[in-house]
C-alpha positions as CSV (number, residue, x, y, z in Angstrom):
1,A,0.0,0.0,0.0
2,C,2.9,2.4,0.7
3,L,6.0,1.1,-1.1
4,S,4.1,0.5,-4.3
5,V,3.5,4.2,-4.8
6,K,5.9,5.8,-7.2
7,G,8.2,8.2,-5.3
8,V,8.1,6.4,-2.0
9,L,11.6,5.4,-1.1
10,G,10.9,3.9,2.3
11,V,8.6,4.0,5.3
12,H,9.5,4.3,9.0
13,Q,7.8,4.9,12.4
14,L,4.7,2.9,11.3
15,R,2.2,2.9,14.1
16,T,-1.2,1.3,14.2
17,R,-3.7,1.1,17.0
18,M,-7.4,0.7,17.8
19,S,-9.3,3.1,19.9
20,G,-12.9,1.9,20.2
21,P,-14.1,1.1,16.7
22,T,-11.5,3.4,15.0
23,R,-8.2,2.2,13.6
24,F,-5.4,4.8,13.6
25,I,-2.5,4.4,11.1
26,Q,0.5,6.8,11.4
27,L,3.7,6.6,9.3
28,H,6.6,8.6,7.9
29,L,7.3,8.4,4.2
30,E,10.9,8.7,3.0
31,L,11.0,10.9,-0.1
32,D,13.6,12.4,-2.4
33,D,15.0,15.6,-1.1
34,N,14.4,17.4,-4.4
35,L,10.7,16.8,-4.6
36,R,8.5,19.9,-4.7
37,L,6.1,20.2,-1.8
38,I,3.1,19.6,-4.1
39,E,4.7,16.4,-5.4
40,A,5.3,15.2,-1.8
41,H,1.7,16.0,-1.0
42,Y,0.3,14.1,-4.0
43,I,2.5,11.0,-3.1
44,A,1.2,11.1,0.5
45,D,-2.4,11.4,-0.8
46,K,-1.9,8.3,-3.0
47,V,-0.5,6.4,0.0
48,E,-3.5,7.5,2.1
49,D,-5.9,6.4,-0.7
50,N,-4.3,3.0,-0.8
51,L,-4.5,2.6,3.0
52,L,-8.1,3.7,3.0
53,A,-8.9,1.1,0.3
54,L,-7.7,-1.6,2.7
55,F,-9.0,0.0,5.9
56,P,-12.0,2.2,4.9
57,E,-12.8,3.5,8.4
58,A,-9.2,4.3,9.4
59,D,-7.8,7.6,10.5
60,V,-4.6,8.0,8.6
61,L,-1.8,10.4,9.4
62,I,1.2,10.7,7.1
63,H,4.4,12.7,7.6
64,Q,6.8,13.3,4.7
65,D,10.5,13.1,5.4
66,P,13.3,14.0,3.0
67,L,15.6,11.0,2.7
68,S,18.6,13.0,3.9
69,V,16.9,13.7,7.2
70,V,16.2,10.0,7.7
71,F,19.8,9.0,7.0
72,G,21.5,12.0,8.5
73,P,24.5,13.9,7.3
74,E,26.8,10.9,7.3
75,K,24.5,9.2,4.8
76,E,24.3,12.2,2.4
77,Q,25.7,10.3,-0.5
78,K,23.1,7.5,0.0
79,A,20.4,10.2,-0.4
80,Q,22.0,11.5,-3.5
81,D,22.1,8.0,-5.0
82,W,18.3,7.7,-4.9
């Protein structure tokens, strides 16, 4: 549902829980540093649509992270390789 979306390079801090009848899904997407904000937004929307297709009543919260933030400065070359 997440990694199949074009532009998603990874996912971390995936959390799910139930509160009463509601399923909550929270995650961080790992995206290319050079994406425009609108592109990151559309990618997150597609991931949310995919998750809601699987869990129609879920409350989905998605955070977009640039890949260099995920790997840190020592991994800068790794981010550039994406």
